[in-house]
Structure formats: structure tokens, C-alpha cells
C-alpha positions as CSV (number, residue, x, y, z in Angstrom):
1,M,-1.8,15.8,-20.7
2,A,-5.3,14.2,-20.1
3,A,-4.1,12.5,-16.9
4,I,-2.4,15.7,-15.6
5,I,-5.5,17.9,-16.2
6,S,-7.7,15.2,-14.6
7,V,-5.7,14.9,-11.4
8,I,-5.9,18.7,-10.7
9,P,-9.1,18.3,-8.5
10,I,-7.5,15.6,-6.3
11,L,-4.2,17.5,-5.8
12,L,-6.3,20.8,-5.2
13,L,-8.0,18.9,-2.3
14,F,-4.8,17.6,-1.0
15,V,-3.2,21.2,-1.1
16,L,-6.2,22.8,0.6
17,M,-6.6,20.3,3.4
18,M,-2.9,19.4,4.1
19,G,-0.9,22.4,2.9
20,L,-3.4,25.3,3.7
21,K,-5.2,23.6,6.5
22,V,-8.6,24.6,5.1
23,S,-11.6,22.8,6.7
24,G,-12.9,19.7,5.1
25,W,-16.2,21.2,3.9
26,K,-14.6,24.3,2.5
27,S,-12.0,22.2,0.6
28,A,-14.5,19.8,-0.8
29,L,-16.8,22.7,-1.9
30,V,-14.0,24.7,-3.5
31,T,-12.8,21.4,-5.3
32,L,-16.1,20.7,-6.6
33,V,-16.5,24.2,-8.1
34,V,-13.2,24.0,-9.7
35,T,-14.0,20.5,-11.1
36,I,-17.2,21.8,-12.6
37,L,-15.3,24.4,-14.4
38,L,-12.8,22.0,-15.7
39,A,-15.5,19.7,-16.9
40,L,-17.4,22.5,-18.6
41,F,-14.3,24.4,-20.3
42,V,-11.4,22.1,-20.3
43,V,-12.4,18.3,-20.5
44,P,-14.2,18.7,-24.0
45,S,-11.0,20.1,-25.7
46,I,-8.9,17.1,-24.6
47,G,-11.4,14.6,-25.9
48,I,-11.8,12.4,-22.8
49,V,-15.6,12.5,-22.5
50,P,-16.9,8.9,-22.8
51,A,-18.1,7.9,-26.2
52,K,-21.5,7.0,-24.9
53,Y,-22.2,10.6,-24.3
54,A,-21.4,11.6,-27.8
55,G,-23.9,14.3,-28.9
56,A,-24.9,15.1,-25.3
57,S,-24.5,18.7,-23.9
58,I,-21.4,18.9,-21.5
59,Y,-23.6,21.2,-19.4
60,G,-26.2,18.5,-19.1
61,I,-23.5,15.8,-18.1
62,A,-22.1,18.1,-15.6
63,F,-25.4,19.1,-14.1
64,W,-26.9,15.6,-13.8
65,S,-23.6,14.2,-12.6
66,V,-23.6,16.5,-9.6
67,I,-27.4,15.7,-9.0
68,E,-26.4,11.9,-9.1
69,G,-23.7,12.6,-6.5
70,F,-26.1,14.5,-4.1
71,L,-28.6,11.7,-4.4
72,K,-26.0,9.0,-3.5
73,A,-24.6,11.1,-0.8
74,C,-27.9,11.6,1.0
75,F,-29.4,8.1,0.3
76,P,-27.8,6.2,2.1
77,I,-24.5,7.7,3.2
78,I,-25.6,10.9,5.2
79,L,-28.8,8.9,6.3
80,I,-26.4,6.3,8.0
81,V,-24.1,8.8,9.4
82,I,-26.7,10.8,11.2
83,C,-28.5,7.6,12.5
84,A,-25.3,6.1,13.9
85,I,-24.1,9.3,15.7
86,F,-27.8,9.7,16.9
87,S,-27.5,6.2,18.6
88,Y,-24.4,6.9,20.3
89,S,-25.7,10.4,21.5
90,I,-28.7,8.5,23.1
91,L,-26.2,6.6,25.3
92,C,-24.5,9.8,26.2
93,E,-27.7,11.6,26.9
94,T,-29.1,8.8,29.2
95,K,-25.6,8.2,30.8
96,E,-25.9,4.5,30.0
97,I,-22.5,4.8,28.2
98,E,-21.2,4.9,31.7
99,T,-22.7,1.6,32.5
100,I,-21.2,0.1,29.4
101,K,-17.7,1.4,30.3
102,A,-17.9,0.0,33.9
103,Q,-18.9,-3.4,32.7
104,F,-16.1,-3.6,30.4
105,I,-13.6,-2.5,33.0
106,Q,-14.8,-5.1,35.4
107,L,-14.4,-8.1,32.9
108,T,-10.7,-8.6,33.8
109,S,-7.9,-7.6,36.1
110,D,-5.1,-8.5,33.7
111,K,-3.5,-5.3,32.3
112,G,-2.7,-6.5,28.8
113,L,-6.1,-8.2,28.4
114,L,-8.0,-5.1,29.7
115,V,-6.2,-2.9,27.4
116,L,-7.0,-5.1,24.4
117,L,-10.6,-5.5,25.6
118,L,-11.1,-1.8,25.7
119,T,-9.4,-0.9,22.4
120,W,-9.8,-3.9,20.0
121,G,-13.1,-5.3,21.5
122,F,-15.1,-2.4,22.9
123,G,-13.4,0.1,20.3
124,G,-14.5,-2.3,17.5
125,V,-18.0,-2.3,18.7
126,L,-18.1,1.5,18.9
127,E,-16.6,1.7,15.4
128,G,-19.0,-0.7,14.0
129,M,-22.1,1.0,15.5
130,A,-21.1,4.6,15.2
131,G,-17.6,5.3,13.8
132,F,-16.4,8.9,13.3
133,G,-13.9,8.9,16.1
134,T,-16.0,7.3,18.9
135,A,-13.7,4.3,18.7
136,V,-10.6,6.4,19.6
137,A,-12.1,9.0,22.0
138,I,-13.9,6.8,24.4
139,P,-11.4,4.0,25.0
140,A,-8.7,6.5,25.3
141,A,-10.5,8.5,28.0
142,I,-11.3,5.2,29.9
143,L,-7.5,4.1,29.6
144,I,-6.4,7.6,31.1
145,G,-9.0,7.1,33.9
146,L,-7.4,3.8,34.8
147,G,-4.0,5.5,35.2
148,F,-2.4,5.1,31.7
149,K,-0.3,7.8,30.2
150,P,-2.1,10.0,27.7
151,M,0.5,9.4,25.0
152,F,0.1,5.6,25.4
153,S,-3.6,5.8,25.4
154,A,-3.8,7.9,22.2
155,V,-1.4,5.9,20.2
156,I,-2.8,2.5,21.2
157,C,-6.3,3.4,20.4
158,L,-5.3,4.7,16.9
159,V,-3.5,1.5,16.4
160,A,-6.5,-0.5,17.5
161,N,-8.9,1.5,15.4
162,T,-7.8,0.1,12.0
163,V,-9.3,-3.3,11.0
164,A,-12.8,-2.3,12.0
165,V,-12.8,1.0,10.0
166,G,-13.8,-0.4,6.6
167,F,-16.9,-1.8,8.3
168,G,-17.5,1.3,10.7
169,A,-20.9,2.9,10.9
170,V,-22.8,-0.2,10.1
171,G,-20.7,-1.0,7.1
172,L,-20.7,2.4,5.5
173,P,-17.3,2.6,4.0
174,A,-17.6,-0.9,2.2
175,T,-21.1,-0.2,1.1
176,T,-20.0,3.1,-0.4
177,L,-17.1,1.4,-2.1
178,A,-19.3,-1.2,-3.7
179,N,-21.8,1.4,-4.9
180,E,-19.0,3.5,-6.4
181,V,-17.7,0.3,-8.2
182,A,-21.2,-0.6,-9.4
183,G,-21.7,2.8,-10.7
184,E,-18.3,2.5,-12.8
185,L,-19.3,-0.9,-14.1
186,T,-23.0,-0.7,-14.5
187,G,-24.2,2.8,-13.8
188,G,-26.4,1.3,-10.9
189,M,-26.2,0.5,-7.2
190,A,-24.3,-2.6,-6.0
191,S,-26.1,-5.9,-5.7
192,H,-26.1,-8.0,-2.4
193,E,-23.7,-10.2,-4.1
194,M,-21.4,-7.5,-5.0
195,L,-21.5,-6.2,-1.4
196,C,-20.7,-9.5,0.0
197,S,-17.9,-10.1,-2.5
198,I,-16.2,-6.8,-1.8
199,S,-16.7,-7.2,1.9
200,T,-15.1,-10.6,1.9
201,Y,-12.2,-9.6,-0.1
202,I,-11.3,-6.7,2.3
203,I,-11.4,-9.2,5.1
204,I,-9.1,-11.6,3.3
205,Q,-6.6,-8.6,2.4
206,L,-6.6,-7.7,6.1
207,S,-6.3,-11.2,7.3
208,L,-2.7,-10.9,8.6
209,M,-3.5,-7.8,10.5
210,F,-6.2,-9.6,12.5
211,Y,-3.2,-11.2,14.3
212,I,-0.5,-8.6,14.0
213,T,-2.6,-5.7,15.3
214,P,-3.7,-7.3,18.7
215,F,-0.1,-8.5,19.0
216,F,1.3,-5.0,18.7
217,I,-1.4,-3.8,21.1
218,L,-0.3,-6.3,23.8
219,M,3.4,-5.7,23.1
220,M,2.9,-2.0,23.6
221,T,1.3,-2.7,26.9
222,D,3.8,-5.0,28.2
223,R,6.9,-6.3,26.2
224,T,8.1,-8.9,28.8
225,K,5.1,-11.3,28.2
226,L,6.1,-12.3,24.8
227,L,4.5,-16.0,24.9
228,K,1.3,-14.8,26.4
229,N,1.0,-11.9,23.8
230,V,1.6,-14.3,20.9
231,T,-1.0,-16.9,22.2
232,L,-3.6,-14.2,23.1
233,A,-3.2,-12.4,19.8
234,F,-3.6,-15.6,17.9
235,F,-6.6,-16.8,20.0
236,V,-8.4,-13.4,19.7
237,G,-7.5,-12.9,16.1
238,T,-8.8,-16.3,15.0
239,F,-12.2,-15.6,16.6
240,S,-12.3,-12.0,14.9
241,I,-11.4,-13.1,11.4
242,L,-13.6,-16.2,11.4
243,I,-16.7,-14.3,12.4
244,Q,-16.0,-11.2,10.2
245,F,-15.3,-13.5,7.2
246,L,-18.6,-15.3,7.6
247,C,-20.5,-12.2,8.3
248,A,-18.9,-10.5,5.1
249,L,-19.5,-13.6,3.0
250,F,-23.2,-14.4,3.8
251,L,-24.5,-11.1,5.2
252,G,-22.5,-8.2,3.7
253,P,-20.8,-5.2,5.2
254,E,-23.2,-4.2,7.9
255,T,-22.2,-6.7,10.6
256,P,-18.5,-7.7,10.4
257,A,-17.1,-5.1,12.7
258,I,-20.0,-5.3,15.1
259,L,-20.3,-9.1,15.5
260,G,-16.5,-9.7,15.0
261,S,-15.7,-7.2,17.8
262,V,-18.4,-9.0,20.0
263,G,-16.8,-12.3,19.1
264,S,-13.4,-11.1,20.0
265,I,-14.7,-9.9,23.4
266,I,-16.2,-13.4,24.1
267,A,-12.8,-14.9,23.0
268,M,-10.8,-12.7,25.6
269,L,-13.3,-13.6,28.3
270,I,-12.7,-17.4,27.4
271,Y,-9.0,-16.8,27.4
272,N,-9.2,-15.1,30.9
273,K,-11.2,-17.8,32.3
274,L,-9.0,-20.7,31.0
275,F,-5.5,-19.4,30.9
276,I,-4.9,-16.4,33.1
277,R,-4.2,-17.4,36.6
278,H,-1.5,-15.8,38.6
279,H,-0.2,-12.2,38.0
280,A,2.7,-10.2,39.2
281,E,1.7,-7.2,41.1
282,N,2.4,-4.9,38.2
283,D,0.2,-7.0,35.8
284,V,-3.0,-6.4,37.8
285,M,-5.4,-3.5,37.4
286,Y,-7.4,-2.9,40.6
287,V,-10.9,-1.4,39.8
288,E,-14.1,-0.7,41.8
289,K,-16.3,-3.7,41.3
290,K,-19.9,-2.9,40.8
291,K,-22.9,-5.4,40.4
292,F,-25.3,-4.8,37.4
293,G,-28.4,-6.8,37.3
294,F,-30.1,-8.2,34.1
295,A,-32.5,-5.2,34.0
296,K,-29.7,-2.6,34.2
297,T,-27.5,-4.5,31.8
298,F,-30.5,-4.8,29.3
299,R,-31.4,-1.2,29.5
300,A,-27.6,-0.1,29.0
301,W,-27.3,-2.3,25.9
302,S,-30.7,-1.8,24.5
303,V,-29.7,0.6,21.9
304,Y,-27.0,-1.4,20.4
305,G,-28.9,-4.8,21.0
306,F,-31.9,-3.6,18.9
307,I,-29.8,-2.1,16.1
308,I,-28.0,-5.6,15.8
309,F,-31.4,-7.3,16.0
310,F,-33.0,-5.2,13.2
311,I,-29.9,-5.5,11.0
312,L,-29.8,-9.3,11.3
313,I,-33.5,-9.9,10.7
314,S,-33.4,-7.6,7.6
315,S,-30.4,-9.5,6.2
316,K,-30.1,-12.7,4.3
317,I,-30.4,-14.6,7.6
318,C,-34.1,-14.1,7.1
319,P,-34.6,-14.4,3.3
320,D,-38.4,-13.8,3.4
321,I,-38.2,-10.7,5.4
322,N,-35.0,-9.5,3.4
323,A,-36.9,-10.0,0.0
324,L,-40.1,-8.3,1.3
325,L,-38.1,-5.2,2.4
326,K,-36.1,-5.0,-0.7
327,S,-39.1,-5.1,-2.9
328,T,-41.3,-2.6,-1.0
329,L,-41.1,1.1,-1.2
330,V,-38.2,1.2,-3.6
331,T,-37.4,4.4,-5.5
332,K,-35.7,3.8,-8.8
333,F,-35.3,5.8,-11.8
334,Q,-33.0,6.8,-14.7
335,I,-30.9,9.9,-14.3
336,P,-31.3,12.1,-17.4
337,V,-28.6,12.6,-19.9
338,I,-26.0,10.4,-18.2
339,G,-28.4,7.3,-18.1
340,N,-27.3,5.9,-14.8
341,T,-29.9,4.2,-12.6
342,F,-30.5,5.5,-9.1
343,S,-32.2,3.1,-6.7
344,F,-32.8,3.3,-3.0
345,S,-34.9,1.1,-0.8
346,W,-36.6,2.8,2.0
347,L,-37.2,-0.1,4.1
348,S,-34.1,-2.3,3.7
349,N,-31.4,0.2,4.2
350,A,-29.1,0.1,7.1
351,G,-29.9,3.8,8.2
352,L,-33.5,2.6,8.9
353,M,-32.4,-0.4,11.0
354,V,-30.1,1.9,13.2
355,F,-33.0,4.6,13.5
356,L,-35.4,1.9,14.8
357,G,-32.8,0.3,17.1
358,A,-32.0,3.7,18.5
359,I,-35.6,4.8,19.0
360,I,-36.7,1.7,20.8
361,G,-33.6,1.6,22.9
362,G,-33.9,5.3,23.8
363,L,-37.5,4.6,24.9
364,I,-36.3,1.8,27.1
365,Q,-33.5,4.1,28.6
366,G,-36.3,6.7,29.7
367,M,-36.2,9.3,26.8
368,S,-39.6,10.3,25.5
369,I,-40.3,10.7,21.8
370,G,-40.1,14.3,21.9
371,R,-36.6,14.3,23.6
372,L,-35.5,11.7,21.0
373,M,-36.7,13.8,18.1
374,K,-35.0,16.9,19.4
375,L,-31.8,15.0,20.0
376,L,-32.0,13.7,16.4
377,G,-32.5,17.3,15.1
378,K,-29.5,18.4,17.2
379,T,-27.4,15.5,15.9
380,A,-28.4,16.3,12.3
381,Y,-27.6,20.1,12.8
382,N,-24.1,19.3,14.3
383,L,-23.3,17.1,11.3
384,Q,-24.2,19.6,8.6
385,K,-20.6,20.4,7.7
386,T,-20.0,16.7,7.5
387,A,-23.1,16.2,5.3
388,L,-21.9,19.1,3.0
389,T,-18.5,17.5,2.8
390,I,-19.8,14.1,1.8
391,C,-22.3,15.7,-0.8
392,C,-19.4,17.5,-2.5
393,L,-17.1,14.7,-2.5
394,V,-19.6,12.1,-3.9
395,A,-20.6,14.8,-6.6
396,L,-17.0,15.4,-7.4
397,A,-16.4,11.5,-7.8
398,S,-19.5,11.2,-10.0
399,L,-18.5,14.2,-12.1
400,M,-15.0,13.0,-12.7
401,N,-16.3,9.6,-13.6
402,N,-18.9,10.7,-16.0
403,T,-16.7,13.1,-17.8
404,G,-13.9,10.7,-18.1
405,M,-11.4,12.4,-15.8
406,T,-11.3,9.2,-13.5
407,L,-10.5,6.9,-16.5
408,A,-7.7,9.4,-17.5
409,I,-6.1,9.2,-14.2
410,A,-6.4,5.5,-14.1
411,T,-4.7,5.3,-17.5
412,G,-1.9,7.3,-16.2
413,L,-1.3,5.3,-13.1
414,V,-1.4,2.0,-15.0
415,A,1.1,3.4,-17.5
416,I,3.5,4.3,-14.6
417,T,3.2,1.2,-12.4
418,G,2.2,-1.6,-15.0
419,V,1.6,-5.0,-13.5
420,A,2.8,-3.8,-10.2
421,Y,-0.3,-1.5,-9.7
422,P,-2.1,-3.9,-7.4
423,F,0.8,-3.5,-4.9
424,F,0.2,0.4,-4.9
425,A,-3.5,0.1,-4.8
426,P,-3.8,0.2,-0.9
427,L,-1.5,3.2,-0.8
428,I,-4.0,5.1,-3.0
429,G,-6.8,4.4,-0.4
430,S,-4.5,5.2,2.4
431,I,-3.7,8.6,0.8
432,G,-7.4,9.3,0.6
433,T,-8.1,8.6,4.3
434,F,-5.1,10.6,5.3
435,V,-6.4,13.6,3.6
436,T,-10.0,13.4,4.3
437,G,-10.0,11.6,7.6
438,S,-12.7,9.3,6.4
439,A,-12.4,5.8,4.8
440,T,-15.9,6.5,3.3
441,S,-14.6,9.7,1.7
442,A,-11.6,7.8,0.5
443,N,-13.7,5.2,-1.2
444,I,-15.8,7.9,-2.8
445,L,-12.7,9.7,-4.1
446,F,-10.7,6.6,-5.5
447,G,-13.3,3.7,-5.7
448,K,-14.2,4.4,-9.3
449,L,-10.5,5.0,-10.0
450,Q,-9.6,1.7,-8.7
451,A,-12.1,-0.1,-10.7
452,A,-11.1,2.0,-13.8
453,A,-7.5,1.1,-13.2
454,A,-8.3,-2.6,-13.0
455,G,-10.2,-2.3,-16.4
456,Q,-7.1,-0.7,-18.0
457,L,-5.0,-3.7,-16.7
458,G,-7.5,-6.2,-18.2
459,L,-8.3,-7.4,-14.6
460,V,-12.0,-7.8,-15.2
461,N,-12.2,-11.6,-15.2
462,D,-13.3,-14.1,-12.5
463,A,-10.4,-15.7,-10.5
464,N,-9.5,-17.3,-7.3
465,F,-8.1,-15.3,-4.3
466,F,-6.7,-17.3,-1.4
467,G,-9.3,-20.0,-2.1
468,V,-12.3,-17.5,-2.6
469,S,-13.6,-17.1,-6.2
470,G,-14.6,-13.8,-7.4
471,N,-14.1,-10.8,-9.9
472,E,-10.6,-9.3,-10.2
473,T,-12.1,-5.7,-10.5
474,N,-13.7,-6.2,-7.0
475,W,-10.4,-7.4,-5.6
476,I,-8.6,-4.4,-6.7
477,A,-11.5,-2.2,-5.4
478,A,-11.3,-3.8,-2.0
479,A,-7.7,-2.8,-1.8
480,N,-8.7,0.8,-1.6
481,C,-10.9,0.2,1.5
482,A,-8.2,-2.1,3.1
483,G,-5.5,0.5,2.6
484,S,-7.7,3.4,3.6
485,E,-7.7,1.8,7.2
486,G,-4.0,2.3,7.3
487,G,-4.3,6.0,6.5
488,K,-6.4,6.4,9.5
489,L,-3.5,5.9,11.7
490,I,-1.9,9.2,10.6
491,S,-5.1,11.1,9.4
492,P,-4.8,14.6,11.1
493,Q,-8.5,14.4,11.8
494,S,-8.2,11.1,13.7
495,I,-5.1,12.4,15.7
496,A,-7.0,15.5,16.5
497,I,-9.6,13.4,18.1
498,A,-7.3,11.4,20.0
499,T,-5.5,14.7,21.2
500,A,-8.8,16.1,22.3
501,A,-9.9,13.0,24.1
502,C,-6.5,12.7,25.9
503,D,-6.0,16.5,26.6
504,M,-2.8,16.6,24.5
505,E,-3.3,19.9,22.6
506,G,-0.3,20.7,20.4
507,Q,1.2,17.1,20.4
508,D,-0.4,15.9,17.1
509,G,3.0,15.7,15.5
510,D,4.4,13.5,18.3
511,I,1.5,11.1,18.0
512,M,1.8,11.0,14.2
513,R,5.6,10.2,14.7
514,K,4.6,7.1,16.8
515,T,1.8,5.9,14.5
516,L,3.7,6.5,11.3
517,P,5.8,3.3,11.4
518,F,2.8,1.2,11.9
519,A,0.8,2.9,9.1
520,I,3.8,2.3,6.7
521,F,4.0,-1.3,7.8
522,W,0.2,-1.7,7.4
523,I,0.2,-0.3,3.8
524,L,3.2,-2.5,2.7
525,M,1.4,-5.7,4.2
526,N,-1.8,-4.8,2.4
527,G,0.0,-4.1,-0.9
528,L,1.7,-7.5,-0.6
529,M,-1.6,-9.3,0.3
530,V,-3.4,-7.8,-2.8
531,F,-0.4,-8.6,-5.1
532,L,0.0,-12.2,-3.9
533,G,-3.8,-12.8,-4.1
534,L,-3.9,-11.6,-7.7
535,H,-0.6,-13.0,-9.1
536,V,0.8,-15.8,-6.9
537,I,-1.7,-17.6,-4.6
């Protein structure tokens, strides 16, 4: 009974968004209100409130849980979202995004390599820097401009925008997941070690997809070049996974998608130089060649270049700077009643690094401080519904966790699936992304639930996963983020972005039918990797 009552908020969110087609912010707000009512008037009667809150007022628990959620939503999630979209908006405002597009198009004349370069390489950079649909909309529009069919462009960009999603918007989904798990386990924010651990596990669980996804992209482009597609996918996938693994292991979640995608672009250029010699007429893409000098290239890439620079110098690569930033201007306090610790570093968070890089890059590209601030205000205003959605979802997750609802659901799931639960863990993450359209939101919704389920199964010890040691709870939690990337393929919001970019209004269902088989394959492969890593290898 406790599990059935506790799952009502999640089911309600699904029904509102999927069944009744209610907008995201309205669905999240209504669900939060219903959850508050359940917490106040139903939860105490079924006895699932954690024992540590014995004697505390349920009104106090509910109130401060919502406050905790709002704080975690604003710092750093919404801050990163606004700054990431702001950085991309600068490129659009100065038209330098056109220079970046043109440079990518001119890198190769091979059709398959060009598609992979735009979708996997450039799309990965966009996802890592900005996220929120840019990695689908921009490459798809470029492909159509090059003469590819709209349906092909939409589907292939959705397929490509998978592996990088967990580290999109400067690592926001993975960072959010780690903080949710840390909140479940310790009531605080995730340490750097936990951030690196969970990020590394996500890469390991996705390792096969680093090879399979590029291969699928190449085969969708040209099925007759099997040997070339296999070798190119293996070559690019190896570069991508090695760089992303090292970034995750040593730096954390901010850089894997960005530097991994840059590495894959370099790998493609090396492959193009070494192995692609002669083409049949239908293998070649003819594009107008333009010359870009150093000054023009530096100007176009200044925003993203400075963002990467600031992220790297504030990371563990520069330990002295990292330690100074993490220990200066830190807001830290204990939240009344629930006792959890809220901590936020004003100088070491990724949002500030993105903001600084965007401002300096914007100045180099010719914008004044006044124009930049006006654009920042416009960006924040346009994202107000997104911000409200995130606030409600984080508050919802915090409230469900602190009142025992998340633990009740986890107990029910474990009772149903037993030792097979790890296989189904990615499916839970994919459902979250399918409904909300966001891997970050999926991790907010189910991050704590995954950690609680691991606790119910006794998966709380240190273990070895494919040669990497760490905690079993973190391994299960990482499956939520890895699975959420598969859900992105069939999320109505992602597909809506693709249809808008490709001028395919009303063809959402056709696109979903084409991406669904890959999404199912993705989730099954993730489930297999999670289960094998825990019980076999």
C-alpha cells in the first residue's frame, strides 16, 4: 500500500505530460502541489516517514524539503542552464555560429564522414556546451542545407545525440545525479570523488555504444561501405571513449562530452587524411570552399574556447587554483528540521566558468557589456518556464525523499524485480527522460530512488566494475543517467525540436517509429552492461 500511494506523484506526472499533453511546467507544478498534500495528510497515516524525523512536525518537514529543493534547483542547476544557453545565444547574435558551421562542412568531402562529423562530433560539442536541443536542431538544419532529406536529418541527429547527453550543458545531468545520490546517502552535496566516480561509471556502462552509435550513423548514411563504416566507427569510438573516460576519472562530469567530442573530431580528421583517398561520385559532397584566417577562427571559437579554458583551470588539473576556488566564498548551512546540509561554492561552480567564458568571448566577437547583459536577461526570461519546471521537480524529489516516499517505491520495485533490478535500472532513467524530455530532470526524479533501491538490495559495498573499483550504490545510480540517454531518442520534446528544425510539422509519430528500435536496443544494452558489471565481470 505504501509503495502504491508513494508512486502517485510519478504516475500523475506521466499522465499529465503524456496522456493529457499538459505543458512541462504546469505538470510539474500540479504534481508538486499534489505531493505536498499527500505528504501532509496521507504519508503520516501509513507510517513511512523516516525514523530520524520522529517528533518533527510533518508541516516542517514538507516546508523545508520544498525549500531545499528550490535551493538545489537554483544553485547550480538553473544557473548552469541559463549560462549554457546564454553562451550559445551569443554565437547566434554575432552570427559567428555560421563561421563554425562553415568550417565543419569544409573539413571533408566524404559523405559518411561529413555526416558523422556534423552529428557525432559537432553535435557532441554543442551538447557538451549548451545542451537543451541545440545538438539536434543545428546539425539537422545543416544537413538539410547540404541536400539530405528532412526525415534522414531528423532521425540521424536524434540517434547521434545520445552518448553525450549525460554530460550535456557542462556536465549538468551527471552533476545533478551525483548531488541527488549524495543527498540520499549523506544529506549533503556530492564530493569531487563521488562526481568522478559516477561520471566514470556512466562512461563504462555506455562503452559499447561509443562504437555502435557511430557505426549506426555511418550505416544509415551508406549501407554499401560496411568495412569502411566498421573501421571508422572503431577508430572514432576508441578516441571518444578514451578521452571521455580519462576526463570523467580525473576531472569529473564537466568536460567528457566537450573534450571527447573534440577528440572524436580530431580522430575523424586523422582518418580522413590517412585512409580516405578515392571516392565514387555519389560518395562525395561538394561544398563551397572558404578560407578562414587565424583571427576569424579565433573570434568564432572564442566563446567555447574560453569556456573550456576556465573549466580546465578550475578543475583538478590545477590543484592549487581548484583548492582556492572551492574554499573561497562558500555558502554552507544546515537546513532546519530535516537537518540536510546545503553547500554552494560561488567561485568553483561550472555556471560561473561558462558565464566568464561567454562574456569574454562575446566581447571578442564585438558585443558590448550592455548588449551582453541585455541578451543574458532575455535568455533568463525565455527560460522562466524551464526554471519553474526544474524548481518543482527538484522540490518534488526532495519532498518524496524526506517523507519516505522514495524509499517506499524502491522497496516495492526491489520486491518485484529482486536481484534482476540492476538490469531494469536504465529503463527507469529512460522513462524519466521520455516523460520530461530532460536527462537532468530524469536524474532529479529517480536519482534518489536508484540509490534507495541499491540500499534495499544491500548494494552498498565497494566492488570492482570492469576493472574500476568503487561503490555499488554509485554504479546503480549511474545506470539512471546512462539509461536516460536512451529515453532522449523517443522523448516527445526532443522529437518536437527535430520536427521544428527540419520543418516536419505533424510527423512526430513517423520520427518516433524510426528511433524507437534504437531506443529499445540502447536500453537493453545498458541493462546488460549494468547487470554484468555488478554480477559477472
